[in-house]
C-alpha positions as CSV (number, residue, x, y, z in Angstrom):
1,X,0.0,0.0,0.0
2,X,1.4,3.4,-1.0
3,X,2.0,6.1,1.7
4,X,-0.6,8.4,0.1
5,X,-3.2,5.7,0.1
6,X,-2.4,4.9,3.7
7,X,-2.6,8.5,4.7
8,X,-5.9,8.9,2.8
9,X,-7.3,5.8,4.7
10,X,-6.1,7.3,8.1
11,X,-7.9,10.6,7.2
12,X,-11.1,8.8,6.2
13,X,-11.3,6.7,9.3
14,X,-10.4,9.7,11.5
15,X,-13.0,11.8,9.8
16,X,-15.8,9.3,10.1
17,X,-14.9,8.6,13.8
18,X,-15.0,12.3,14.6
19,X,-18.3,12.8,12.7
20,X,-20.0,10.0,14.6
21,X,-18.4,11.2,17.9
22,X,-19.6,14.8,17.3
23,X,-23.1,13.5,16.8
24,X,-23.1,11.5,20.0
25,X,-21.5,14.3,21.9
26,X,-24.2,16.6,20.6
27,X,-26.8,14.3,22.1
28,X,-25.1,14.5,25.5
29,X,-24.8,18.3,25.4
30,X,-28.4,18.7,24.3
31,X,-29.6,17.3,27.7
32,X,-26.7,18.5,29.9
33,X,-26.7,22.2,29.1
34,X,-29.1,23.9,31.4
35,X,-29.8,26.9,29.2
36,X,-31.4,24.7,26.5
37,X,-35.2,23.9,26.5
38,X,-36.0,21.0,28.9
39,X,-37.2,17.9,27.0
40,X,-37.4,14.2,27.9
41,X,-34.2,12.5,26.7
42,X,-34.9,9.9,24.0
43,X,-33.0,6.6,24.0
44,X,-29.2,7.0,23.3
45,X,-29.3,3.9,21.1
46,X,-31.5,5.8,18.6
47,X,-28.8,8.5,18.1
48,X,-26.0,6.0,18.3
49,X,-27.4,4.2,15.3
50,X,-28.1,7.4,13.4
51,X,-24.5,8.7,14.0
52,X,-23.2,5.8,11.8
53,X,-25.4,7.1,8.9
54,X,-24.3,10.7,9.6
55,X,-20.6,9.7,9.5
56,X,-21.1,7.8,6.2
57,X,-22.9,10.8,4.6
58,X,-20.1,13.1,5.9
59,X,-17.4,10.9,4.4
60,X,-19.1,11.1,1.0
61,X,-19.5,14.9,1.2
62,X,-15.8,15.3,2.2
63,X,-14.9,13.0,-0.7
64,X,-16.9,15.0,-3.1
65,X,-15.2,18.2,-1.8
66,X,-11.9,16.7,-2.8
67,X,-10.6,16.5,0.8
68,X,-8.9,13.2,0.2
69,X,-6.8,14.4,-2.7
70,X,-3.1,14.7,-1.9
71,X,-3.2,18.4,-2.6
72,X,-5.7,18.9,0.3
73,X,-3.6,17.0,2.9
74,X,-2.1,20.4,3.7
75,X,-4.5,22.4,5.8
76,X,-5.4,26.0,4.8
77,X,-8.3,28.3,4.1
78,X,-9.4,26.2,1.0
79,X,-9.6,23.1,3.2
80,X,-11.5,25.0,5.9
81,X,-14.1,26.2,3.4
82,X,-14.3,22.7,1.9
83,X,-14.9,21.3,5.3
84,X,-17.6,23.9,6.0
85,X,-19.4,23.1,2.8
86,X,-19.2,19.3,3.3
87,X,-20.4,19.5,6.9
88,X,-23.2,21.9,6.0
89,X,-24.5,19.6,3.3
90,X,-24.1,16.6,5.6
91,X,-26.4,18.3,8.2
92,X,-28.9,19.3,5.5
93,X,-29.1,15.7,4.2
94,X,-29.4,14.4,7.7
95,X,-32.3,16.8,8.3
96,X,-33.9,15.6,5.1
97,X,-33.6,12.0,6.3
98,X,-35.1,13.0,9.6
99,X,-38.1,14.5,7.8
100,X,-38.6,11.3,5.7
101,X,-38.4,9.1,8.9
102,X,-40.8,11.3,10.8
103,X,-43.5,9.0,12.3
104,X,-41.7,5.8,11.6
105,X,-39.7,5.6,14.9
106,X,-42.5,3.8,16.8
107,X,-40.0,1.3,18.4
108,X,-38.4,4.1,20.4
109,X,-41.7,5.9,21.2
110,X,-40.5,9.3,19.7
111,X,-41.9,11.1,16.7
112,X,-38.6,12.2,15.1
113,X,-34.9,13.1,15.8
114,X,-34.1,16.4,17.4
115,X,-33.1,19.1,14.9
116,X,-31.3,21.0,17.7
117,X,-28.9,18.0,18.1
118,X,-28.2,18.1,14.3
119,X,-27.4,21.8,14.7
120,X,-25.1,21.2,17.7
121,X,-23.4,18.3,15.9
122,X,-22.8,20.6,12.9
123,X,-20.8,23.1,15.0
124,X,-18.9,20.3,16.9
125,X,-18.0,18.6,13.6
126,X,-16.6,21.9,12.1
127,X,-14.4,22.4,15.2
128,X,-13.3,18.8,15.6
129,X,-12.6,18.2,11.9
130,X,-10.8,21.5,11.6
131,X,-8.5,20.7,14.5
132,X,-7.9,17.1,13.3
133,X,-7.0,18.2,9.8
134,X,-4.8,21.0,11.2
135,X,-3.0,18.6,13.4
136,X,-2.3,16.2,10.5
137,X,-1.1,19.1,8.4
138,X,1.4,20.1,11.2
139,X,2.7,16.5,11.5
140,X,3.1,16.3,7.7
141,X,5.0,19.6,7.6
142,X,7.4,18.5,10.2
143,X,8.0,15.2,8.3
144,X,8.6,17.1,5.1
145,X,11.1,19.5,6.7
146,X,13.1,16.3,7.6
147,X,12.9,15.2,4.0
148,X,10.3,12.5,4.5
149,X,7.1,12.0,2.5
150,X,8.3,14.1,-0.4
151,X,7.6,13.4,-4.0
152,X,10.6,13.3,-6.4
153,X,9.9,16.0,-9.0
154,X,11.4,16.8,-12.4
155,X,10.6,20.2,-14.0
156,X,10.5,20.5,-17.8
157,X,11.5,23.9,-18.9
158,X,14.3,26.2,-17.8
159,X,12.7,29.5,-18.7
160,X,11.1,32.0,-16.3
161,X,8.1,29.9,-15.8
162,X,10.1,26.8,-14.8
163,X,12.5,28.8,-12.6
164,X,9.6,30.6,-11.0
165,X,7.9,27.3,-10.2
166,X,11.1,26.0,-8.7
167,X,11.5,29.1,-6.5
168,X,7.8,28.8,-5.4
169,X,8.4,25.2,-4.3
170,X,11.5,26.2,-2.3
171,X,9.6,29.0,-0.5
172,X,6.5,27.0,0.3
173,X,6.4,24.9,3.5
174,X,3.4,23.0,2.1
175,X,5.0,21.9,-1.1
176,X,5.5,18.1,-0.8
177,X,8.1,18.0,-3.5
178,X,11.8,17.1,-3.7
179,X,13.1,18.8,-7.0
180,X,15.6,16.5,-8.7
181,X,16.4,18.8,-11.6
182,X,15.3,20.4,-14.8
183,X,14.8,19.1,-18.3
184,X,16.1,21.6,-20.8
185,X,13.8,22.5,-23.7
186,X,16.1,25.0,-25.4
187,X,17.9,24.6,-28.8
188,X,21.3,26.0,-27.8
189,X,24.0,24.6,-25.5
190,X,22.6,22.9,-22.4
191,X,23.5,24.5,-19.1
192,X,24.8,22.4,-16.3
193,X,22.6,24.1,-13.7
194,X,19.7,26.5,-13.6
195,X,18.9,28.5,-10.4
196,X,21.2,26.2,-8.5
197,X,19.4,23.0,-9.6
198,X,21.0,20.4,-11.8
199,X,19.9,20.1,-15.5
200,X,19.3,16.4,-16.0
201,X,19.2,16.4,-19.8
202,X,17.0,17.2,-22.8
203,X,13.6,15.9,-23.7
204,X,15.0,12.9,-25.5
205,X,16.7,11.9,-22.2
206,X,13.5,11.7,-20.2
207,X,13.2,7.9,-20.4
208,X,16.8,7.6,-19.2
209,X,16.2,10.0,-16.3
210,X,13.2,7.8,-15.2
211,X,15.4,4.7,-15.3
212,X,18.3,6.4,-13.4
213,X,16.3,7.4,-10.4
214,X,12.8,7.1,-8.9
215,X,10.6,10.0,-10.2
216,X,7.1,10.4,-8.9
217,X,6.0,13.4,-10.9
218,X,7.0,15.6,-13.9
219,X,5.7,19.1,-14.3
220,X,5.7,20.8,-17.7
221,X,6.6,24.4,-17.0
222,X,7.3,25.6,-20.6
223,X,5.2,27.1,-23.3
224,X,7.8,26.4,-26.0
225,X,6.8,22.8,-26.8
226,X,4.6,21.8,-29.7
227,X,1.6,19.4,-29.4
228,X,3.5,16.4,-30.8
229,X,6.4,16.8,-28.3
230,X,4.0,17.2,-25.4
231,X,2.2,14.0,-26.4
232,X,5.5,12.1,-26.5
233,X,6.3,13.4,-23.1
234,X,2.9,12.2,-21.7
235,X,3.5,8.8,-23.3
236,X,6.9,8.5,-21.6
237,X,5.4,9.3,-18.3
238,X,2.6,6.7,-18.8
239,X,5.1,4.0,-19.6
240,X,7.2,4.8,-16.5
241,X,4.1,5.2,-14.2
242,X,5.1,8.9,-13.5
243,X,2.4,11.5,-12.8
244,X,2.3,14.1,-15.5
245,X,1.3,17.7,-14.6
246,X,1.6,21.0,-16.3
247,X,1.4,24.7,-15.5
248,X,-1.2,26.2,-17.7
249,X,-0.3,28.9,-20.2
250,X,-2.7,31.7,-21.1
251,X,-4.6,29.6,-23.7
252,X,-5.3,26.8,-21.1
253,X,-6.6,29.4,-18.6
254,X,-9.0,30.8,-21.2
255,X,-10.3,27.4,-22.2
256,X,-11.2,26.2,-18.7
257,X,-14.8,27.2,-19.3
258,X,-15.3,25.7,-22.8
259,X,-18.5,24.1,-23.8
260,X,-18.5,21.6,-26.7
261,X,-21.4,21.2,-29.1
262,X,-21.7,19.9,-32.6
263,X,-22.4,21.8,-35.8
264,X,-23.1,19.5,-38.8
265,X,-21.4,16.7,-36.9
266,X,-18.3,18.8,-36.3
267,X,-17.3,19.4,-32.6
268,X,-17.1,23.1,-31.9
269,X,-15.6,24.6,-28.7
270,X,-17.5,27.6,-27.4
271,X,-16.3,29.8,-24.5
272,X,-19.0,30.1,-21.9
273,X,-20.0,33.6,-20.8
274,X,-19.7,33.2,-17.1
275,X,-18.4,36.6,-16.0
276,X,-20.5,37.5,-13.1
277,X,-24.0,36.6,-14.1
278,X,-26.8,38.8,-12.8
279,X,-27.1,37.0,-9.4
280,X,-23.3,37.1,-9.1
281,X,-23.1,40.9,-9.8
282,X,-25.8,41.5,-7.2
283,X,-24.1,39.3,-4.5
284,X,-20.7,40.9,-5.2
285,X,-22.2,44.5,-5.0
286,X,-23.8,43.7,-1.7
287,X,-20.5,42.3,-0.4
288,X,-18.6,45.4,-1.7
289,X,-20.9,47.9,0.0
290,X,-20.9,45.9,3.3
291,X,-17.1,45.7,3.5
292,X,-16.5,49.3,2.3
293,X,-18.8,50.8,4.8
294,X,-17.5,48.7,7.6
295,X,-13.8,49.6,6.9
296,X,-14.4,53.3,6.4
297,X,-16.7,53.8,9.5
298,X,-15.3,51.3,12.0
299,X,-11.7,52.5,11.7
300,X,-12.4,56.1,10.9
301,X,-10.4,57.4,13.9
302,X,-7.3,55.6,12.6
303,X,-7.8,57.1,9.1
304,X,-8.1,60.6,10.7
305,X,-4.8,60.2,12.4
306,X,-3.2,59.0,9.2
307,X,-4.5,62.0,7.4
308,X,-3.1,64.3,10.1
309,X,0.3,62.6,10.0
310,X,0.5,63.1,6.2
311,X,-0.4,66.8,6.5
312,X,2.3,67.3,9.1
313,X,5.1,65.3,7.4
314,X,5.3,67.0,4.0
315,X,3.7,69.5,1.7
316,X,1.0,68.3,-0.7
317,X,-2.6,67.0,-0.6
318,X,-3.6,64.3,1.9
319,X,-5.5,62.3,-0.8
320,X,-3.6,61.4,-4.0
321,X,-5.7,61.1,-7.2
322,X,-4.4,59.2,-10.2
323,X,-6.0,58.1,-13.4
324,X,-6.4,54.3,-13.7
325,X,-8.1,52.1,-16.3
326,X,-11.2,50.3,-15.1
327,X,-14.0,48.1,-16.4
328,X,-14.5,48.5,-20.2
329,X,-11.1,50.3,-20.5
330,X,-12.7,53.4,-19.1
331,X,-10.5,55.8,-17.1
332,X,-11.4,56.8,-13.5
333,X,-9.5,58.5,-10.7
334,X,-8.3,56.2,-7.9
335,X,-7.9,57.6,-4.4
336,X,-5.0,56.9,-2.1
337,X,-3.4,58.4,1.0
338,X,-0.4,60.3,-0.4
339,X,2.7,58.2,0.2
340,X,5.1,60.2,-2.0
341,X,6.5,63.7,-2.1
342,X,4.4,66.2,-4.1
343,X,6.7,66.3,-7.1
344,X,6.8,62.4,-7.5
345,X,5.0,62.4,-10.9
346,X,7.4,65.0,-12.3
347,X,10.4,62.8,-11.3
348,X,8.9,59.7,-12.9
349,X,10.4,60.2,-16.3
350,X,13.8,60.8,-14.8
351,X,13.6,57.5,-12.8
352,X,12.5,55.6,-15.9
353,X,15.6,56.8,-17.8
354,X,17.9,56.1,-14.8
355,X,16.5,52.6,-14.3
356,X,16.1,50.9,-17.7
357,X,16.2,47.5,-16.1
358,X,12.9,48.1,-14.2
359,X,9.7,46.7,-15.5
360,X,6.9,48.6,-17.1
361,X,5.3,49.3,-13.7
362,X,8.4,51.2,-12.4
363,X,8.5,49.3,-9.1
364,X,11.6,50.2,-7.1
365,X,12.2,48.7,-3.7
366,X,14.1,51.9,-2.7
367,X,12.2,54.7,-4.5
368,X,13.4,58.0,-3.1
369,X,10.1,59.7,-4.0
370,X,8.4,57.8,-1.2
371,X,8.2,59.6,2.2
372,X,9.2,57.9,5.4
373,X,5.6,57.8,6.5
374,X,4.7,56.6,3.1
375,X,6.9,53.6,3.4
376,X,5.1,52.7,6.6
377,X,1.7,53.2,5.0
378,X,2.7,51.1,2.0
379,X,4.2,48.4,4.2
380,X,0.8,47.7,5.7
381,X,-1.3,48.9,2.7
382,X,-2.8,51.7,4.7
383,X,-2.4,54.0,1.6
384,X,-5.0,51.9,-0.2
385,X,-7.8,52.6,2.3
386,X,-9.4,55.6,0.4
387,X,-10.0,53.2,-2.5
388,X,-13.1,52.0,-0.6
389,X,-14.6,55.3,-1.6
390,X,-14.1,54.2,-5.2
391,X,-15.9,51.0,-4.2
392,X,-18.9,53.0,-2.9
393,X,-18.9,55.0,-6.1
394,X,-19.1,51.8,-8.2
395,X,-15.7,52.4,-9.9
396,X,-14.0,49.5,-8.1
397,X,-14.8,46.3,-6.2
398,X,-13.3,45.1,-3.0
399,X,-11.8,42.0,-4.8
400,X,-10.8,42.1,-8.4
401,X,-7.9,42.7,-10.8
402,X,-5.4,45.4,-9.9
403,X,-6.0,48.7,-11.8
404,X,-3.1,50.1,-13.8
405,X,-2.3,53.5,-15.2
406,X,-3.2,54.4,-18.8
407,X,0.5,54.6,-19.7
408,X,1.0,51.0,-18.4
409,X,-2.1,49.7,-20.2
410,X,-0.8,51.3,-23.5
411,X,1.9,48.6,-23.4
412,X,-0.5,45.7,-22.9
413,X,-0.7,42.9,-25.4
414,X,-4.2,42.1,-26.7
415,X,-4.7,39.1,-24.5
416,X,-4.0,41.2,-21.4
417,X,-7.1,43.4,-22.1
418,X,-9.3,40.5,-20.8
419,X,-8.9,41.9,-17.3
420,X,-11.0,44.9,-18.1
421,X,-14.2,42.7,-18.4
422,X,-14.8,43.3,-14.7
423,X,-14.4,46.1,-12.1
424,X,-10.8,46.4,-10.7
425,X,-10.3,45.5,-7.0
426,X,-8.7,46.9,-3.9
427,X,-7.3,43.5,-3.3
428,X,-7.1,40.3,-5.4
429,X,-5.0,37.3,-6.3
430,X,-2.1,39.6,-7.1
431,X,-1.9,41.0,-3.6
432,X,-2.0,37.6,-1.9
433,X,0.4,35.9,-4.4
434,X,3.4,38.1,-4.1
435,X,2.2,41.7,-4.8
436,X,5.0,43.7,-6.5
437,X,7.3,40.6,-6.7
438,X,5.2,39.4,-9.6
439,X,5.8,40.3,-13.3
440,X,3.1,42.0,-15.3
441,X,2.3,38.9,-17.2
442,X,2.0,36.9,-14.0
443,X,-0.3,39.5,-12.6
444,X,-2.6,39.5,-15.6
445,X,-2.7,35.6,-15.7
446,X,-3.9,35.7,-12.1
447,X,-6.5,38.3,-12.9
448,X,-7.8,36.2,-15.8
449,X,-7.9,33.1,-13.6
450,X,-9.9,35.1,-11.0
451,X,-12.4,36.3,-13.7
452,X,-12.9,32.8,-15.1
453,X,-13.3,31.2,-11.7
454,X,-15.2,33.8,-9.7
455,X,-17.5,32.8,-6.8
456,X,-18.5,34.5,-3.5
457,X,-16.5,31.8,-1.8
458,X,-13.4,32.8,-3.7
459,X,-13.8,36.5,-2.8
460,X,-14.2,35.6,0.9
461,X,-11.0,33.4,0.7
462,X,-9.1,36.2,-0.9
463,X,-10.3,38.7,1.7
464,X,-9.2,36.4,4.5
465,X,-5.8,35.7,2.8
466,X,-5.3,39.5,2.4
467,X,-4.9,39.9,6.1
468,X,-1.7,37.9,6.5
469,X,-0.4,39.1,3.2
470,X,-0.7,42.7,4.5
471,X,0.7,41.9,7.9
472,X,3.8,40.1,6.5
473,X,4.2,42.8,3.9
474,X,5.7,40.5,1.2
475,X,6.3,42.4,-2.0
476,X,5.1,45.7,-0.5
477,X,7.3,48.8,-1.2
């Protein structure tokens, strides 16, 4: 039995035991807690038998939520939301079963099961399963730090995508990979090392690489290969029983929502129009207004102190207004607390000439146009707070693609204009995935992924992940 299968079995048995135990504990608490309505206690055997059914339903819901996939063994916000959905559906199904069984429990002299016990078990299950999964995740992280339980990985591609993927693995405590080396896809001379990792050979050497050492997974991280070459690589992986994975390029991201239909017996791929359907736009707008009003009013004393500090530190307006490109490629003025000296825009051209190596967004870790207070504000993203006024005005959303300046958008390629299909956001996948450490192409790819996969759950996850991203200040300057 493989280690992954054994771990999945341990998780399944633990989950079912906790679900059954939570239901039985809910029964005990229902009649022990004095503040709950006083009712005669039905036989425990009735709930003991039903707890087995609840644990089975819960296991099926957890399975359908993907919580037994190896990628979900690491505990995080995604896993927590998946557990919440699975347990909620389990409770709803249990209540439906209770409704069907109503009046058939004559053996126990009760009409039906207690819905209050179902509700208590729902809360207990969330807590117990969350702690159980968190504990397993900590144990796995400790084992991985010691080099145990890692999957041997080969990365195909030595360009920026492959190197970026390798660096991401190194920096992530949850990545269960042991990188063995790169496969070079270039046509020139083959380097010995890339980013400090050995180059194992070229594409034609892949079968020999598999024979030379145990490889569990190979990740295609290059967009340079043609269809025929990729198929040969997949076949080589199948013959060696190696998992094949790939990092999607732009085309793969766009085609995630394709619908296939036939026209005159010819299969036609049609891109589904799923960008915030009417119900989605309504839900998102309600969320935007709620978050914006809460942030602006609840913390208004802090914002007043920030405004006073800006006024005292240097000359210039408290609020900085700058043209940005929003939905439909329409310009609007974004609001920020001023974090630069008043002549910052006049000095921009000078900086561009003096730093030709800087990307299109002119992001400098040590930009001398930024005031000392401004560095603090940027470090914790306090300078972004006035953008919630843009949210109230309907020019921005709380979560969405990052808005860029017209001069930056003028350099966009056609495929990058996709991000203007929705309102820009105060926060988004860019901010929680590296902020200014990302290249422009990486930013836009994340924006397009967000657009194609939007849901209220995703917005909530991004908002929650924004908090640690802001506190750690990664990529903020």
